[in-house]
C-alpha positions in Angstrom: 6.0 14.9 32.4 8.6 15.0 29.6 12.0 16.6 29.7 14.6 16.6 26.9 18.3 17.4 27.1 21.3 16.6 24.9 21.8 13.1 26.4 18.6 12.0 28.1 14.9 12.0 27.5 12.7 11.6 30.5 9.3 10.2 29.6 6.3 8.6 31.3 7.7 9.3 34.8 10.5 11.6 36.0 12.3 8.8 37.9 13.1 6.8 34.7 15.8 8.2 32.5 16.2 7.1 28.9 19.8 7.5 27.6 19.1 8.7 24.1 22.6 8.8 22.7 23.5 5.4 24.0 20.3 4.0 22.4 21.1 5.7 19.0 24.6 4.4 19.0 23.6 0.8 19.8 20.8 0.8 17.2 22.9 2.3 14.4 25.8 0.0 15.0 23.4 -3.0 14.7 21.9 -1.5 11.5 25.3 -1.1 9.9 25.7 -4.9 10.1 22.1 -6.1 9.7 20.1 -3.5 7.8 18.1 -4.5 4.8 19.6 -3.8 1.3 16.6 -2.0 -0.3 16.8 -0.3 -3.6 15.2 3.0 -2.5 17.9 3.4 0.2 20.5 3.7 -2.5 19.1 7.0 -3.8 18.4 10.5 -2.5 16.3 11.3 -5.6 13.1 12.8 -4.1 11.0 11.4 -6.9 12.3 7.8 -6.4 11.9 8.1 -2.6 8.3 9.3 -3.0 7.4 6.5 -5.4 8.7 3.9 -2.9 6.7 5.5 0.0 3.5 5.5 -2.0 4.1 1.8 -3.0 4.9 0.8 0.6 1.7 2.0 2.0 -0.2 -1.1 3.0 2.1 -3.4 0.8 4.9 -5.7 1.9 8.5 -4.8 0.8 9.0 -8.0 -1.1 5.9 -7.3 -3.3 7.0 -3.7 -3.9 10.6 -4.2 -5.1 9.8 -5.5 -8.7 7.1 -2.8 -9.1 9.5 -0.1 -8.0 12.1 -1.1 -10.6 9.5 -1.4 -13.4 7.9 1.9 -12.4 11.1 3.9 -12.5 12.0 2.4 -15.9 8.6 3.4 -17.3 8.3 6.7 -15.4 11.8 7.9 -14.4 10.8 11.3 -13.1 7.9 13.6 -12.3 7.8 14.9 -15.8 7.3 11.5 -17.5 4.7 10.5 -14.9 2.8 13.8 -15.3 2.7 13.3 -19.1 1.3 9.7 -18.8 -2.3 8.8 -19.2 -4.3 7.5 -16.3 -4.7 4.2 -18.3 -0.9 3.8 -18.4 -0.5 4.7 -14.8 -3.1 2.2 -13.6 -1.7 -0.5 -15.9 1.8 0.0 -14.4 0.3 -0.3 -10.9 -1.8 -3.3 -11.7 -1.4 -6.0 -9.1 -0.3 -3.7 -6.2 -3.9 -2.9 -5.2 -5.2 0.2 -3.4 -5.3 2.0 -6.7 -6.0 5.4 -5.2 -2.3 5.4 -4.4 -1.5 5.4 -8.1 -4.1 8.1 -8.9 -2.7 10.3 -6.1 0.9 9.8 -7.2 -0.1 10.7 -10.7 -1.9 13.8 -9.5 1.1 14.7 -7.3 3.4 14.5 -10.3 1.3 16.9 -12.3 1.3 19.4 -9.4 5.0 19.1 -8.8 5.6 19.5 -12.6 3.3 22.5 -13.0 3.9 24.4 -9.7 7.4 23.4 -8.6 9.2 23.0 -12.0 9.4 19.3 -11.5 11.2 19.4 -8.2 9.7 18.1 -5.0 9.7 20.9 -2.4 11.8 20.3 0.7 9.4 22.0 3.0 7.3 19.4 4.9 4.1 21.6 4.9 4.4 21.9 1.2 4.8 18.2 0.7 1.8 17.5 2.9 -0.4 19.6 0.6 0.2 17.2 -2.2 -2.5 14.5 -3.0 -2.4 11.3 -0.9 0.4 12.5 1.4 -0.1 12.5 5.1 2.1 13.0 8.1 4.2 9.9 7.7 4.8 10.1 3.9 5.7 13.8 4.1 8.2 13.1 6.9 9.6 10.0 5.1 10.2 12.1 2.0 11.9 14.8 4.1 14.2 12.4 6.0 15.0 9.9 3.2 15.4 12.4 0.3 16.6 15.5 2.2 18.0 13.9 5.4 15.9 16.2 7.6 15.9 15.4 11.3 12.2 14.5 11.5 10.5 11.4 13.0 8.7 8.8 11.1 6.1 6.4 12.6 4.9 3.5 10.5 3.9 -0.1 11.4 7.4 -1.4 12.2 8.7 1.7 14.0 5.4 2.1 15.9 5.8 -1.4 17.3 9.3 -0.6 18.5 8.3 2.7 20.1 5.3 1.2 21.8 7.4 -1.5 23.4 10.4 0.7 24.1 8.3 3.2 26.1 5.6 0.7 27.2 2.9 2.9 25.6 -0.5 1.5 26.8 -2.7 3.9 24.8 -4.1 2.2 21.7 -1.8 3.0 18.7 -4.7 3.9 16.5 -6.2 6.5 18.9 -5.4 10.2 18.9 -3.6 9.9 22.2 -1.7 6.8 21.2 -0.6 8.3 17.9 0.7 11.5 19.6 2.7 9.5 22.1 4.3 7.5 19.4 5.2 10.6 17.3 6.3 12.5 20.4 8.8 9.7 21.5 10.0 9.3 17.9 10.7 13.0 17.8 12.7 12.7 21.0 14.9 9.9 19.5 15.7 11.2 16.0 19.2 12.7 15.9 20.1 16.1 14.3 22.5 14.4 11.9 22.2 11.3 9.8 18.4 11.1 10.5 17.7 9.0 7.4 20.1 6.3 8.6 18.6 6.3 12.2 15.0 6.2 10.9 15.9 3.3 8.6 17.5 1.5 11.5 14.3 2.0 13.6 12.1 0.6 10.8 14.4 -2.4 10.3 14.6 -3.2 14.0 10.8 -3.6 13.9 10.9 -5.6 10.6 13.6 -8.0 11.6 13.8 -8.3 15.4 10.9 -6.6 17.2 8.3 -8.8 15.4 4.5 -8.6 15.9 4.5 -12.1 17.4 7.5 -13.8 19.1 9.7 -10.7 19.2 13.4 -11.8 19.3 14.3 -10.0 22.5 17.3 -12.2 23.1 19.1 -10.7 20.0 17.7 -7.2 20.2 20.6 -4.7 20.2 18.6 -2.2 22.4 16.8 -4.7 24.7 18.3 -3.1 27.8 16.4 0.2 27.0 13.1 -1.5 26.5 10.4 -0.9 29.2 7.8 -3.4 28.0 7.1 -6.2 30.5 5.1 -8.2 27.9 6.1 -6.9 24.5 3.8 -9.3 22.5 0.7 -7.4 23.6 2.1 -4.1 22.3 1.2 -2.0 20.5 -2.4 -2.1 21.8 -5.0 -1.6 19.1 -8.7 -1.1 18.9 -10.7 -4.2 18.0 -11.2 -4.5 14.3 -14.7 -4.0 12.8 -16.4 -7.2 11.8 -15.7 -8.5 8.3 -18.6 -7.9 6.0 -19.4 -10.5 3.3 -20.5 -9.5 -0.1 -21.4 -11.3 -3.3 -20.7 -9.5 -6.5 -22.0 -11.0 -9.8 -20.5 -10.2 -13.2 -21.0 -11.3 -16.8 -18.5 -13.1 -19.0 -19.3 -12.2 -22.6 -17.1 -13.0 -25.6 -17.7 -12.6 -29.3 -15.4 -12.7 -32.3 -12.2 -12.5 -30.5 -13.4 -9.8 -28.2 -14.5 -9.6 -24.5 -17.0 -7.2 -23.1 -15.6 -5.0 -20.3 -16.8 -2.1 -18.3 -14.7 0.9 -17.2 -15.1 2.8 -13.9 -16.6 1.6 -10.7 -16.6 3.0 -7.2 -13.9 0.6 -6.1 -11.6 0.5 -9.1 -12.3 3.9 -10.7 -10.8 4.1 -14.2 -9.9 0.3 -14.5 -11.6 -2.3 -16.6 -13.8 -5.0 -15.0 -16.3 -7.6 -16.1 -19.7 -6.0 -16.5 -21.8 -6.1 -13.3 -25.1 -8.0 -13.5 -28.4 -6.5 -12.4 -31.1 -9.0 -11.7 -34.0 -6.7 -11.1 -35.3 -8.7 -8.2 -34.8 -12.1 -9.8 -32.5 -14.6 -8.1 -29.4 -15.6 -10.2 -30.5 -19.3 -10.0 -33.6 -18.4 -12.0 -31.4 -17.2 -14.9 -28.3 -19.4 -14.6 -27.8 -22.8 -13.0 -24.4 -21.9 -11.6 -21.5 -19.4 -12.1 -18.7 -20.4 -14.3 -16.1 -18.9 -12.0 -15.9 -18.0 -8.3 -13.2 -16.2 -6.4 -13.2 -14.9 -2.8 -10.9 -12.0 -2.1 -10.4 -9.5 0.8 -10.9 -5.7 0.4 -10.4 -3.5 3.5 -13.0 -4.9 6.0 -14.9 -6.9 3.4 -14.7 -10.4 2.1 -16.0 -10.5 -1.4 -17.2 -13.4 -3.5 -16.8 -12.7 -7.2 -19.3 -14.8 -9.1 -19.1 -14.8 -12.9 -21.8 -16.0 -15.2 -21.5 -16.9 -18.9 -23.6 -14.5 -21.0 -24.4 -14.3 -24.7 -23.5 -11.1 -26.6 -25.9 -8.4 -25.9 -26.7 -4.7 -26.4 -24.1 -2.8 -24.4 -24.0 0.5 -22.5 -21.7 2.5 -24.8 -20.9 5.1 -22.1 -19.0 2.6 -19.9 -18.9 -0.7 -21.7 -16.6 -1.6 -24.6 -15.7 -4.6 -26.7 -11.9 -5.2 -26.1 -9.8 -7.4 -28.4 -8.6 -10.4 -26.4 -5.1 -10.1 -27.7 -4.9 -6.5 -26.4 -5.9 -7.2 -22.8 -2.3 -6.9 -21.6 -2.4 -3.2 -22.5 -5.2 -2.1 -20.2 -5.5 -2.0 -16.4 -7.7 -4.8 -14.9 -7.8 -5.3 -11.1 -6.4 -8.6 -10.0 -9.6 -10.5 -9.1 -11.2 -9.7 -12.5 -7.9 -10.4 -14.3 -7.7 -13.8 -12.7 -11.3 -14.5 -13.8 -10.7 -13.4 -17.3 -7.5 -15.4 -17.7 -9.1 -18.5 -16.3 -12.2 -18.3 -18.4 -10.4 -17.4 -21.6 -8.1 -20.3 -21.1 -11.1 -22.6 -21.1 -12.3 -21.2 -24.4 -9.3 -22.3 -26.4 -10.1 -25.0 -29.0 -13.8 -25.0 -29.8 -16.1 -22.4 -31.3 -17.2 -19.8 -28.7 -20.9 -20.3 -29.1 -20.7 -24.0 -28.3 -18.6 -23.4 -25.2 -20.9 -20.7 -24.0 -24.0 -22.8 -24.4 -22.3 -25.7 -22.6 -21.5 -23.6 -19.5 -24.6 -21.4 -19.3 
């Protein structure tokens, strides 16, 4: 059973009392001295807060910070982002990965501009109706932009909550998620919720680590019920990694490179043209690829194999010749960008047709 009062929250069993106010005080006092100095914590601008939350989905803080600053210089508000082309948006996001985040943020900006006069609504249900925004992102916007007393559960705070309340249900199950959110709701204070939620996140990021949690310096260790914190939060076993080989062509001619726009994975971005072998093995056409790169993508491990190809008739609907000196202005996903840079660097010095014949 679960009972909530002004000072205690009883959870898991009625004989164990959790002193909520004492916990909050200890956590916030620690945060004042040890909290991370992050740029999005210095603003209450709903747009800037939302940009940070989109970028932080599945991406580490250190990687996000430079993109966050560059993005706000390029698109300082909903209006400027709504006016931007998809090409410019994807190019600004290039390197962060998970490009659907950029598309959803772009779409959200258009809706906010058209339906809400460029102002993010403060109502959580209205925020959740925007593209790419789920429970966490809506609550994060509400608490960090509007200081609303709502809980947030992300990777760091989920780990703290699972250990604090010794939650044995798997964190990625419906029951586990509701237990995490329920306990987070019990803990969040009515005032200064943004500061408290930031403190909970930072405790997970700096002290309550996934492996080797630093319990000896934890400011709220006396409240923790976990007997073996390293095994929490419990998670379902991951699906087996699938291995794929993707073959693409490297075609250059007269200072131009052939690229193809749109693919299921990187919709709207530019990639090296996929190769279709029509039942023939690659070895029957080429002795070896001129470039190989292995990269992860969700539960896949993909080998990108690139083969030198001579200029050919192209599919004008999707494929285009792009001037090499203008590549910096178009969005190219990182694996293909690395391939292009590596192969073009090897083409400097000798005529293109000689180099192509030597590597094909």
